[in-house]
Residue, then its C-alpha position, 0 to 999 in steps of 0.5 A: m525482533r518482537l518490537l519490529l514486528r509489532e510496530t511495522a508488520g501491520p503497516a508493511l502488510a497494508l503497503f503490500a496490499s495497496t501496492g497491488t492497487l497501483l499494479c492493477c490500475a495506475l501502472p497501466a494508465l501511466l504506461i498508456t498515457l506515456g505512449a508505452g502501450a506496447v510495453m503494457a501489452g508485453l506486461a499483460a502477456n507475460v505477467p498473467g497476475l496483472i490481468w487478474l488484478t485488473a479484473n478483480k479490482g473491486p475485491l482488491f480495493i476492499v481487502a486493501g482498505i480493510l488491511l489499511a484500516v486494521a493497520a491504522f487502528m493498530k498504530w493508533r492503539a499502540r500510540n501510547a504504549p511504553c518504550p523500554i527504559d534502556p536508552a538504546q532500546a528506547r531510541a530503537c522503539m521510537r525509530m520503529r514507531r516513526i518507520g511504521t508511521v512512514i510506511l503506513s502513510i506511504a500505503i495510504v497514499t498508494y491506495l488513494v492513487g490506485g483508487f483514483f486511477a481505478f475508479f475516477a481517472a477514466d471518467l475524467l478523461l472520457 
């Protein structure tokens, strides 16, 4: 259990934070681009947190970026940490490292996509 937390907690927290960037910025842009403005209006009316995320996108991106940087630093610092000698535990250790790397990579891509839609897409379309 401790290995699971050590290898995946930081990347999972960063993924959670970067998903907020998608919800605030990329989801509304996607729905409106697809012609689903009524769906976006329904979401905005029924999910008040969505409007709050959009209104506070600057702090949201700062916090998500800090969490991503901390998670990446934790992964980098643990890159040479030894795995247990037991073969089964060693396989689990390496699997958790790969899973943590995949989660962190997904979080970074999610953050970049959200950032593009939040700060650049509107300027490109206008």
